[in-house]
N, C-alpha and C positions, 0 to 999 in steps of 0.2 A: 678261583678255579679256572683252569685253562680250557676254553671251548673252541679254540681256533681250529677251523677245518681247512684252512688254506694249505696248499702244497708248500713244502719247504724249499730251500734254495736249490736242491738237486732235482726238484720237480716231483718228489714223492710225498704223499700224505703221511704224516708221522703216525706211529703205531697206536696212539691213544686218541686219534682225531675223532672217532665216533663214540668215545666213552663219555657221553653227555649225562647230566644228572638223572634224566628219566631212565637211561639205560642202567645206571648204578642201582637205582631204587627197584627197577623191575627185576634185575638180577637177584637182589636180596629177597624180594617178595616171592619169587618163584619157589623158594625153599619153604614156604608155608606160613610166614609171619608177615604182618603188614607194617610198613614204615609210616611214621607220622609226618613224613615229608621233609624233615629237617636233615640237611646234608652239609657236612663240613669237610672240606679238603684238607688233609693233613700234610705235613712237610715230608715229601718223598719225591725222588726224582727217577730212580731206577724203575720203580713200579708206580702205581697210583693207589693211594690209600685214603679212605674216607671214613668219617664217623657218621653212622646212619642212625637217626632217631627211630625208635620202634614204639609202636602203640602198646604192646603188651609187656614191656620190660625196659631195662636200661639200654642205652645205645650200644650198637655193635660196631666193630671195626671191620671194614671190607677192604681186603687187599687184592688188587687186580694185578696179576703178573704181567710183566713186559712180554709181549708176543715174541716167540722164537728164541727167547733167551735160554730157558730151561726146558727139558722134556718133562712130560707128566711124571715119569718115573723118578726124575731128580727132585721134583717138587714133593712128591709123596714120600721120598726118603727124608727130606727136611721135616715134613709133618710127623712122620713116624718117630724120628729122633726126639723132637720136642715133646711129643705126647708121652714118650717113654720117660723122659726126664720129669715131666709133670706128675706122672703116676708115682714117681719116687719122691714126691714132695720137694723137688728142686724147683726154685721159683723162676720158672720161665713162662712166657705167654704163648701157649700152644693153640693151634687152630681148633675150632669147635667141630665135632662130628655131627652132621645133620643129614638125616635120611641115609645113614650108614656111610657117609663120605665126608672127607675133609676138603677135597678139591672139587670145585664145581665149574660148569661151563655155561656161558650165555652169550649168544650172538658173537661168537668167535673169540671171546675173552675167557680166561681162566681166573678164578678168584677163590679166596678162602675167607671165612669169617672168624673173627677173634673176639674174645671178651675185651671190654675197655679196661685198661689199667693205667692209672695215673701215677705220678711220682715226680721227683726232682732229680737233678744230676747228683751223683755221689761226690762227696768231698774226698778227692783222691790224695789230699795232703794229710788226711787224718789216719793215724796208724790203725785204729780199731776198724775203720771202714775198709782199709786194704786187707787186713787180716780176715774180715768177714767175707770179702769178695774172693780171697784166696781159697777159703773153705768151700765155697760154692763152686768155684772153677775146678777144684779138686774133685768134687762129686760129679760135675759134668764130664770131666775127662775120664774118671773111673768108668762111667758107663760108656763113654765114647770109645774106650779102648777094647770093649768086649767084642766088637765086630766092625768090619770096615763098611764104608759106603761102596755101593756097586755102580752108581750112576752119577755121582757128583764129582766135581773137579778135585784134583790133587794140587795143592799149592806147592810149587817148586820153582826152580830157576827157569824152567821152560815156560810154564803157564803164566807166571807173574813177572818174568824177566824178558826172555828172548821174544816171546809172542807179542807183548806190548811194544817193545822196541821195533820189531819188524813192521808192525802196523803203522806206527808213527812215521817211520822212515819211508816206507813204500807209498804212503798216501800223502807225502809232501807236507806234513804239518810243520816241520821245522823250517824257520826262515832261511833263505838261501845263504845269507851271510853268517849264520850260526851253525850250519849243518856240520862243518868240519869240527868245530869246537864241541858241539853236542855229541857227535858220534864218538869222538875221542874219549870224552869223559864217561860216556855210557859204556864203552868197551872196558875201561878201567873199572867201572862199577861192577859190571858182570863178572870180571875176573876176580874182584874182591869178594863177591858173593860166593863164587865157586870155592875160593880159598877158605871162607868161613865154614862152608859145608864140609870141606875136607877136614878141617880142625875138629868139627863137631863129631865126625865119624858117622856110624850107622845109627841115626836117630830113629826113634819109633814114630810112625805116622798114626794118628788116631782121628776120630771124628771130633771136631772143635767148632766153636761158635764161628770163628773166622773173621769177625769184624767187631771185636769186643772193645770198642772205645766207649768213653763215658756217655755218649749220646744214645747208646744202646743198652744202658743200664739205668733203670729208674729206681729211685730210692724213696722209701716211705719210713714211717716210724717203726714199721715191722721189719725193715731191712730191704735188701735189693731184690729186684726181679729183672731178668734178662729178656730183651725183646729182639725182634728182627734177626732171625736165623737165615736170612736170605742168602748169605754168603757162607753158610756152613760147608765144610769141606774136609778133606783129609790133609792134615798138616802136623808139624811138630807141636807139642804142648806150648812151646814158647810163643807161638802165634797169638794165643789168647792172653799171654802175660805181659808182653813187652808194651802193649798199648796203655797199660796202667802206670807206666814209668815215664817220668818227665823231669826236667831240670838239670842240675849239675850232676856230675858223676857221683859225688857223695850222697846227694839227695836220692838219686835213682838206686843206689846201693841200699840205703835205708828203706826205701819203698819196697824193694825186692825182698828184703829180709822179712818184712811184714806179710807180703803176699804169700811167699813160700812157707812161712811158718804156719799159716792156715791151710795152704794147699796140701802140704804133706800129712795133714791129719787124715786125708782121704785118698791120696794118690802119690806115688813115688815120682820124684822129679830127677831127671838125668842132668847133672850140672854141666855136662858138655854142651847142652843146648844153649848155654849162655853165649857161646861163640856166635850164635845165630841172631842175637838181639838186633844189631845194626844191619845185618844182612836182610832180615825180614822187613825192617823199616825201609831199606832201600828198595826192595821188591815192591812194597806198597806204593812208594813214590812213583816208580815206573808204571805200575798198573794203573794208578790214579790218572796220570796224564792220558794214557791210552783209553781209559774208561770215558773221560770227557770227550776225547776225539771221536770215539765210536758213537757217542750219543749226540753229536753236534747237530744232527738233522732234526732232533726233537726240539721244538721251539721252547720247551721249558728250560733247556740247558743254556742257550745264549742269554736268556733273561736272568737266570740265576747265577751264572758264572761269566759275566761280561769281560772279566780280565783274562779268560783263557784264550790261548792262541794269539796273544799279542807279543810284540817284540820283547817287552819287559818280562812277560811270563816265561819265555824260553831262556832269557838271560838269567833269571832267578833260578831256573831249574839247573842250569850249568853250574852255578855257584853252589847250589844245594847238594848236587851230586859230588862235587869236589870235597865238600865237608864230609859226606858219607864215606867216600873212598878212604879218607884219613881215619875216620872213626872205626871202620872195619878192620884196620890194621893195628888198632890199639888192643891191649890185653882185654879180655872180657870182664864184665862185672863180676865181682866176687860175692859169695853168699856165705854168711856166717864165718 
């Protein structure tokens, strides 16, 4: 658990500097139940997440939101979406409503409490697992399409492409001897993303999980449950599907068949969105580098990601983007 109170390199105290164990426990106890004093910091960087032992029941998960990232309205939209999914018996871990609220405030922090849910990573090479995940994603998207978010981000080439690139460029994160090469390949990548969206046409935006990788899916003998809707946003359905695909093109084609076979039991899929598969992957790569850069003042990030912002890191990103530029110009994956 990081309890470092020292200023960071830029002279500012990081956002979670005062979130000490006694603050976490006091925040939870103000809601009417007492902790038994056991506190376990869980693996999270964007926010801070703790398992808090309780005297009168099983442990709870307390998620403290990074200050100044989301508005209260945006967080409450996330909560409302996940609770609506849970009410329809879709296996998501939704925040608990306590004293009539899901979002709580304590000493300048905003937090929510969740039930503890265990599980293991899904076996994404197993066809039955992929079909099962596809069915639940279809149900999530069927509800997600019924109304839009009003306060959350829309994932597109501006928010996940141009904005991250501009941040990295203007804040001098790119080494001087790589700036020309990086800028050149980034411009080609952004052009490739734009072409992919043109090929896809007028795709529908809906409420999606937004970060649906294997680490945010927990599997038990009863099946999957989806966690961490912190990045839920308006995006094409493909945003939640492409992260389930990996390997060679034939392997991804077979995986896609299984996912969409289950998905279409509950929601229609527009095959033109397959043009976005590598474009969305490229946007995530650009966004990820900028996310690390924006959080570099938080001491948890240099400790967890020591390879970031090294010469080798940016050399690898140039090579990675070159591969993505080529992939975006290939024919899309086929389905059935």
